[in-house]
C-alpha positions as CSV (number, residue, x, y, z in Angstrom):
1,M,-13.6,-8.6,19.3
2,T,-13.3,-4.9,20.4
3,W,-9.6,-5.3,21.0
4,L,-9.3,-6.5,17.4
5,R,-11.2,-3.5,16.1
6,C,-8.9,-1.2,18.2
7,A,-5.8,-3.0,16.9
8,D,-7.2,-2.7,13.3
9,A,-7.9,1.0,13.7
10,A,-4.5,1.7,15.3
11,L,-2.6,-0.2,12.7
12,F,-4.2,1.5,9.7
13,K,-4.0,4.9,11.4
14,L,-0.2,4.3,11.7
15,V,-0.1,3.1,8.0
16,S,-2.0,6.2,6.9
17,L,0.3,8.4,8.9
18,L,3.5,6.8,7.5
19,A,2.1,6.9,3.9
20,Q,1.3,10.6,4.3
21,L,4.7,11.3,5.8
22,F,6.5,9.5,3.0
23,L,4.5,11.4,0.4
24,L,5.3,14.7,2.1
25,A,8.9,13.8,2.3
26,A,9.0,12.8,-1.4
27,V,7.5,16.2,-2.3
28,L,10.0,18.1,-0.2
29,V,13.0,16.1,-1.5
30,G,11.8,16.5,-5.1
31,F,11.4,20.2,-4.5
32,W,15.0,20.3,-3.1
33,Q,16.2,18.5,-6.3
34,V,14.6,21.2,-8.4
35,V,16.2,23.9,-6.3
36,T,19.6,22.4,-6.4
37,R,19.5,21.6,-10.1
38,F,18.1,24.8,-11.5
39,M,18.8,27.5,-8.9
40,L,22.1,26.3,-7.4
41,E,23.2,24.6,-10.6
42,S,24.6,21.7,-8.5
43,P,22.1,18.9,-8.3
44,A,22.0,16.8,-5.1
45,D,22.9,13.3,-6.2
46,W,20.9,11.6,-3.4
47,S,17.6,13.4,-3.9
48,E,16.3,11.5,-7.0
49,I,16.7,8.0,-5.5
50,T,15.4,9.2,-2.2
51,T,12.3,10.6,-3.9
52,R,11.8,7.3,-5.8
53,A,12.2,5.2,-2.6
54,L,9.8,7.4,-0.6
55,L,7.2,7.2,-3.4
56,I,7.5,3.4,-3.6
57,W,6.9,3.2,0.1
58,A,4.0,5.7,0.0
59,V,2.3,3.8,-2.9
60,L,2.6,0.3,-1.3
61,L,1.3,1.6,2.0
62,G,-1.5,3.4,0.2
63,V,-2.5,0.2,-1.5
64,A,-3.0,-1.4,1.9
65,L,-5.2,1.6,2.9
66,A,-7.2,1.3,-0.3
67,F,-7.9,-2.3,0.4
68,R,-8.9,-1.6,4.0
69,H,-11.4,1.1,2.9
70,G,-12.7,-0.9,0.0
71,A,-11.5,1.7,-2.5
72,M,-9.9,-0.7,-5.0
73,L,-11.4,-0.9,-8.4
74,G,-14.0,-3.7,-8.9
75,V,-16.5,-5.0,-11.4
76,D,-19.9,-5.0,-9.9
77,F,-21.8,-6.7,-12.7
78,L,-21.8,-10.2,-11.1
79,R,-22.4,-8.8,-7.6
80,T,-25.5,-6.9,-8.7
81,L,-27.1,-10.0,-10.2
82,L,-26.8,-11.9,-6.9
83,A,-29.0,-11.9,-3.8
84,A,-27.5,-10.5,-0.5
85,P,-26.3,-13.8,0.9
86,A,-24.6,-14.8,-2.4
87,Q,-23.0,-11.3,-2.5
88,R,-21.4,-12.0,0.8
89,V,-20.1,-15.4,-0.4
90,L,-18.7,-13.7,-3.6
91,A,-17.0,-11.1,-1.4
92,W,-15.3,-13.9,0.6
93,V,-14.2,-15.7,-2.6
94,V,-12.8,-12.5,-4.1
95,G,-11.1,-11.7,-0.7
96,V,-9.5,-15.1,-0.4
97,I,-8.2,-14.8,-4.0
98,C,-6.8,-11.3,-3.2
99,M,-5.2,-12.6,0.0
100,G,-3.6,-15.5,-1.9
101,F,-2.2,-13.1,-4.5
102,L,-1.0,-10.7,-1.8
103,G,0.6,-13.5,0.2
104,M,2.4,-14.7,-2.9
105,L,3.6,-11.1,-3.6
106,A,4.8,-10.8,0.0
107,W,6.7,-14.1,-0.3
108,V,8.4,-13.2,-3.6
109,G,9.1,-9.7,-2.3
110,G,10.7,-11.1,0.8
111,Q,12.9,-13.3,-1.4
112,M,13.9,-10.2,-3.5
113,V,14.8,-8.4,-0.3
114,W,17.0,-11.2,0.8
115,R,18.6,-11.6,-2.7
116,V,19.6,-7.9,-3.0
117,R,20.7,-7.3,0.6
118,F,24.3,-6.8,-0.3
119,Q,23.6,-4.4,-3.2
120,T,23.8,-0.7,-2.2
121,L,22.4,2.5,-3.5
122,P,25.5,4.4,-4.6
123,S,24.3,7.9,-3.7
124,L,22.8,6.9,-0.3
125,E,25.3,4.1,0.6
126,I,22.5,2.0,2.1
127,S,21.3,-1.4,1.0
128,I,18.7,-1.4,-1.7
129,S,16.8,-4.0,0.3
130,W,15.4,-1.2,2.4
131,V,13.5,0.0,-0.8
132,Y,12.5,-3.5,-1.8
133,L,11.2,-4.1,1.7
134,A,8.2,-2.0,0.8
135,I,6.9,-4.9,-1.4
136,P,6.5,-7.6,1.4
137,V,5.5,-5.0,4.0
138,G,2.9,-3.4,1.7
139,A,1.6,-6.8,0.4
140,S,1.3,-8.2,4.0
141,L,-0.5,-5.1,5.2
142,A,-2.8,-5.3,2.2
143,A,-3.6,-8.9,2.9
144,I,-4.4,-8.0,6.6
145,A,-6.6,-5.1,5.2
146,V,-8.5,-7.5,3.0
147,L,-9.1,-9.9,5.9
148,A,-10.1,-7.0,8.2
149,R,-12.6,-5.7,5.7
150,L,-14.1,-9.1,5.2
151,L,-14.5,-9.5,9.0
152,D,-15.9,-6.0,9.4
153,R,-19.7,-6.3,9.2
154,A,-20.1,-2.5,8.9
155,A,-18.0,-2.5,5.7
156,V,-20.6,-4.6,3.9
157,T,-22.5,-1.5,2.9
158,E,-21.9,-0.4,-0.7
159,L,-19.3,2.2,-1.3
160,R,-20.5,4.7,-3.9
161,N,-18.7,7.5,-5.7
162,D,-19.8,10.3,-8.0
163,A,-19.2,8.3,-11.1
164,Q,-21.9,5.8,-10.0
165,G,-24.6,8.5,-10.0
């Protein structure tokens, strides 16, 4: 089981690094867009779509990270009414529902990638399917994250934030 934990840690460190790099790149490209538009008075035609694509990838990778760390929004009303064993069962039921939804999202996203594979982004001259690929990749990673969190006994402890007092 330790190799599985190592693989889990390595995978989500890589996902975190990629999400951070995509976000940083989006900020830099967005800054370049402002510079070229307002200072050079000759806007770069590629920067807007590049920023949008980088943000899409960063968000969908970030969703997987949020699922892995248990940081997604949840309603705790039912969970607080249940005893500890029933809370674990409820966590599994919610996890299975989430994995089903994420699996469906990955499937539909994969179909979208296939459907638009010949459509290109005019300013970048690459297939738009590279942008759409973020949907099945992000959803698949999020489903893996949900499963990893369910299997991680240490993650059972409650995650509290400042709003919870």
